[in-house]
N, CA, C and O atoms as CSV, one atom per row, in Angstrom:
chain,resi,resn,atom,element,x,y,z
A,1,UNK,N,N,7.701,45.279,-20.247
A,1,UNK,CA,C,8.539,44.529,-19.319
A,1,UNK,C,C,7.676,43.692,-18.372
A,1,UNK,O,O,7.932,42.506,-18.162
A,2,UNK,N,N,6.670,44.321,-17.818
A,2,UNK,CA,C,5.780,43.593,-16.900
A,2,UNK,C,C,5.085,42.454,-17.652
A,2,UNK,O,O,4.893,41.364,-17.114
A,3,UNK,N,N,4.720,42.723,-18.885
A,3,UNK,CA,C,4.032,41.714,-19.682
A,3,UNK,C,C,4.923,40.475,-19.855
A,3,UNK,O,O,4.454,39.343,-19.735
A,4,UNK,N,N,6.195,40.701,-20.135
A,4,UNK,CA,C,7.132,39.586,-20.310
A,4,UNK,C,C,7.212,38.747,-19.029
A,4,UNK,O,O,7.179,37.517,-19.069
A,5,UNK,N,N,7.316,39.426,-17.924
A,5,UNK,CA,C,7.416,38.719,-16.642
A,5,UNK,C,C,6.142,37.894,-16.406
A,5,UNK,O,O,6.206,36.760,-15.932
A,6,UNK,N,N,5.008,38.468,-16.736
A,6,UNK,CA,C,3.741,37.744,-16.576
A,6,UNK,C,C,3.753,36.464,-17.401
A,6,UNK,O,O,3.402,35.394,-16.904
A,7,UNK,N,N,4.155,36.575,-18.657
A,7,UNK,CA,C,4.210,35.398,-19.524
A,7,UNK,C,C,5.140,34.347,-18.938
A,7,UNK,O,O,4.809,33.162,-18.898
A,8,UNK,N,N,6.274,34.779,-18.498
A,8,UNK,CA,C,7.255,33.859,-17.927
A,8,UNK,C,C,6.649,33.129,-16.722
A,8,UNK,O,O,6.782,31.913,-16.585
A,9,UNK,N,N,6.001,33.877,-15.876
A,9,UNK,CA,C,5.400,33.285,-14.679
A,9,UNK,C,C,4.345,32.242,-15.050
A,9,UNK,O,O,4.326,31.144,-14.494
A,10,UNK,N,N,3.490,32.584,-15.971
A,10,UNK,CA,C,2.422,31.651,-16.326
A,10,UNK,C,C,3.019,30.392,-16.958
A,10,UNK,O,O,2.503,29.293,-16.752
A,11,UNK,N,N,4.084,30.542,-17.713
A,11,UNK,CA,C,4.717,29.363,-18.310
A,11,UNK,C,C,5.283,28.466,-17.209
A,11,UNK,O,O,5.099,27.249,-17.221
A,12,UNK,N,N,5.964,29.087,-16.273
A,12,UNK,CA,C,6.518,28.313,-15.156
A,12,UNK,C,C,5.401,27.600,-14.415
A,12,UNK,O,O,5.534,26.428,-14.062
A,13,UNK,N,N,4.327,28.287,-14.185
A,13,UNK,CA,C,3.189,27.725,-13.478
A,13,UNK,C,C,2.661,26.511,-14.253
A,13,UNK,O,O,2.366,25.470,-13.667
A,14,UNK,N,N,2.549,26.658,-15.547
A,14,UNK,CA,C,2.045,25.568,-16.387
A,14,UNK,C,C,2.973,24.359,-16.286
A,14,UNK,O,O,2.512,23.231,-16.112
A,15,UNK,N,N,4.271,24.595,-16.394
A,15,UNK,CA,C,5.240,23.500,-16.311
A,15,UNK,C,C,5.140,22.812,-14.948
A,15,UNK,O,O,5.174,21.585,-14.863
A,16,UNK,N,N,5.020,23.588,-13.916
A,16,UNK,CA,C,4.902,23.021,-12.578
A,16,UNK,C,C,3.634,22.164,-12.481
A,16,UNK,O,O,3.658,21.057,-11.941
A,17,UNK,N,N,2.541,22.690,-13.006
A,17,UNK,CA,C,1.286,21.939,-12.967
A,17,UNK,C,C,1.416,20.618,-13.709
A,17,UNK,O,O,0.920,19.584,-13.261
A,18,UNK,N,N,2.092,20.671,-14.852
A,18,UNK,CA,C,2.270,19.451,-15.642
A,18,UNK,C,C,3.042,18.413,-14.845
A,18,UNK,O,O,2.644,17.249,-14.790
A,19,UNK,N,N,4.137,18.824,-14.232
A,19,UNK,CA,C,4.959,17.862,-13.492
A,19,UNK,C,C,4.184,17.317,-12.291
A,19,UNK,O,O,4.297,16.137,-11.957
A,20,UNK,N,N,3.403,18.176,-11.647
A,20,UNK,CA,C,2.615,17.722,-10.488
A,20,UNK,C,C,1.576,16.696,-10.937
A,20,UNK,O,O,1.404,15.666,-10.285
A,21,UNK,N,N,0.896,16.962,-12.019
A,21,UNK,CA,C,-0.144,16.029,-12.463
A,21,UNK,C,C,0.468,14.702,-12.899
A,21,UNK,O,O,-0.108,13.644,-12.643
A,22,UNK,N,N,1.624,14.743,-13.554
A,22,UNK,CA,C,2.255,13.482,-13.959
A,22,UNK,C,C,2.712,12.721,-12.720
A,22,UNK,O,O,2.639,11.493,-12.674
A,23,UNK,N,N,3.182,13.456,-11.720
A,23,UNK,CA,C,3.599,12.823,-10.469
A,23,UNK,C,C,2.400,12.152,-9.803
A,23,UNK,O,O,2.497,11.028,-9.311
A,24,UNK,N,N,1.282,12.851,-9.796
A,24,UNK,CA,C,0.069,12.296,-9.194
A,24,UNK,C,C,-0.377,11.043,-9.957
A,24,UNK,O,O,-0.798,10.060,-9.347
A,25,UNK,N,N,-0.285,11.081,-11.270
A,25,UNK,CA,C,-0.676,9.918,-12.068
A,25,UNK,C,C,0.183,8.711,-11.705
A,25,UNK,O,O,-0.315,7.594,-11.563
A,26,UNK,N,N,1.474,8.958,-11.561
A,26,UNK,CA,C,2.376,7.868,-11.174
A,26,UNK,C,C,1.980,7.305,-9.818
A,26,UNK,O,O,1.961,6.092,-9.611
A,27,UNK,N,N,1.664,8.211,-8.900
A,27,UNK,CA,C,1.254,7.774,-7.558
A,27,UNK,C,C,0.010,6.891,-7.648
A,27,UNK,O,O,-0.049,5.823,-7.039
A,28,UNK,N,N,-0.969,7.343,-8.404
A,28,UNK,CA,C,-2.226,6.593,-8.525
A,28,UNK,C,C,-1.974,5.229,-9.140
A,28,UNK,O,O,-2.544,4.232,-8.697
A,29,UNK,N,N,-1.122,5.176,-10.160
A,29,UNK,CA,C,-0.817,3.891,-10.786
A,29,UNK,C,C,-0.158,2.956,-9.781
A,29,UNK,O,O,-0.486,1.771,-9.723
A,30,UNK,N,N,0.768,3.488,-8.991
A,30,UNK,CA,C,1.432,2.672,-7.987
A,30,UNK,C,C,0.414,2.101,-6.998
A,30,UNK,O,O,0.457,0.919,-6.657
A,31,UNK,N,N,-0.492,2.953,-6.548
A,31,UNK,CA,C,-1.499,2.505,-5.585
A,31,UNK,C,C,-2.391,1.436,-6.203
A,31,UNK,O,O,-2.744,0.457,-5.545
A,32,UNK,N,N,-2.755,1.626,-7.467
A,32,UNK,CA,C,-3.596,0.633,-8.136
A,32,UNK,C,C,-2.875,-0.711,-8.204
A,32,UNK,O,O,-3.472,-1.762,-7.971
A,33,UNK,N,N,-1.590,-0.661,-8.524
A,33,UNK,CA,C,-0.824,-1.908,-8.594
A,33,UNK,C,C,-0.811,-2.585,-7.228
A,33,UNK,O,O,-0.967,-3.803,-7.135
A,34,UNK,N,N,-0.626,-1.808,-6.180
A,34,UNK,CA,C,-0.612,-2.385,-4.837
A,34,UNK,C,C,-1.964,-2.987,-4.501
A,34,UNK,O,O,-2.045,-4.048,-3.883
A,35,UNK,N,N,-3.012,-2.313,-4.906
A,35,UNK,CA,C,-4.360,-2.828,-4.620
A,35,UNK,C,C,-4.586,-4.147,-5.344
A,35,UNK,O,O,-5.151,-5.079,-4.771
A,36,UNK,N,N,-4.152,-4.234,-6.594
A,36,UNK,CA,C,-4.386,-5.462,-7.361
A,36,UNK,C,C,-3.540,-6.606,-6.834
A,36,UNK,O,O,-3.834,-7.770,-7.110
A,37,UNK,N,N,-2.495,-6.296,-6.078
A,37,UNK,CA,C,-1.680,-7.365,-5.504
A,37,UNK,C,C,-2.474,-8.114,-4.424
A,37,UNK,O,O,-2.243,-9.299,-4.187
A,38,UNK,N,N,-3.400,-7.417,-3.780
A,38,UNK,CA,C,-4.205,-8.055,-2.735
A,38,UNK,C,C,-5.317,-8.881,-3.364
A,38,UNK,O,O,-5.861,-8.528,-4.410
A,39,UNK,N,N,-5.638,-9.974,-2.713
A,39,UNK,CA,C,-6.761,-10.771,-3.208
A,39,UNK,C,C,-8.058,-10.060,-2.854
A,39,UNK,O,O,-8.182,-9.494,-1.768
A,40,UNK,N,N,-9.023,-10.084,-3.764
A,40,UNK,CA,C,-10.285,-9.363,-3.547
A,40,UNK,C,C,-11.047,-9.881,-2.331
A,40,UNK,O,O,-11.759,-9.113,-1.684
A,41,UNK,N,N,-10.915,-11.151,-2.010
A,41,UNK,CA,C,-11.667,-11.687,-0.878
A,41,UNK,C,C,-11.019,-11.373,0.455
A,41,UNK,O,O,-11.585,-11.637,1.515
A,42,UNK,N,N,-9.820,-10.802,0.386
A,42,UNK,CA,C,-9.127,-10.450,1.634
A,42,UNK,C,C,-9.797,-9.229,2.265
A,42,UNK,O,O,-9.959,-8.200,1.609
A,43,UNK,N,N,-10.180,-9.339,3.518
A,43,UNK,CA,C,-10.906,-8.249,4.179
A,43,UNK,C,C,-9.969,-7.191,4.741
A,43,UNK,O,O,-10.364,-6.035,4.895
A,44,UNK,N,N,-8.743,-7.566,5.046
A,44,UNK,CA,C,-7.825,-6.608,5.671
A,44,UNK,C,C,-7.056,-5.813,4.621
A,44,UNK,O,O,-5.826,-5.763,4.645
A,45,UNK,N,N,-7.787,-5.199,3.708
A,45,UNK,CA,C,-7.144,-4.391,2.678
A,45,UNK,C,C,-6.843,-2.999,3.255
A,45,UNK,O,O,-7.756,-2.335,3.746
A,46,UNK,N,N,-5.596,-2.553,3.205
A,46,UNK,CA,C,-5.225,-1.268,3.835
A,46,UNK,C,C,-5.901,-0.058,3.198
A,46,UNK,O,O,-5.959,1.013,3.803
A,47,UNK,N,N,-6.405,-0.224,1.994
A,47,UNK,CA,C,-6.948,0.945,1.298
A,47,UNK,C,C,-8.434,1.129,1.535
A,47,UNK,O,O,-9.056,2.001,0.928
A,48,UNK,N,N,-9.016,0.314,2.416
A,48,UNK,CA,C,-10.455,0.460,2.670
A,48,UNK,C,C,-10.717,1.439,3.785
A,48,UNK,O,O,-11.873,1.684,4.132
């Protein structure tokens, strides 16, 4: 019984990790897009 619960927990943990990492990837892509919107010669880039 304990073994089953352990497996269940680790699966949930894995699923959570997957969703978090995909969320982070989306965030990073969004930030990259925002950065590329700025001209490189512009000094007032918010991400510096």
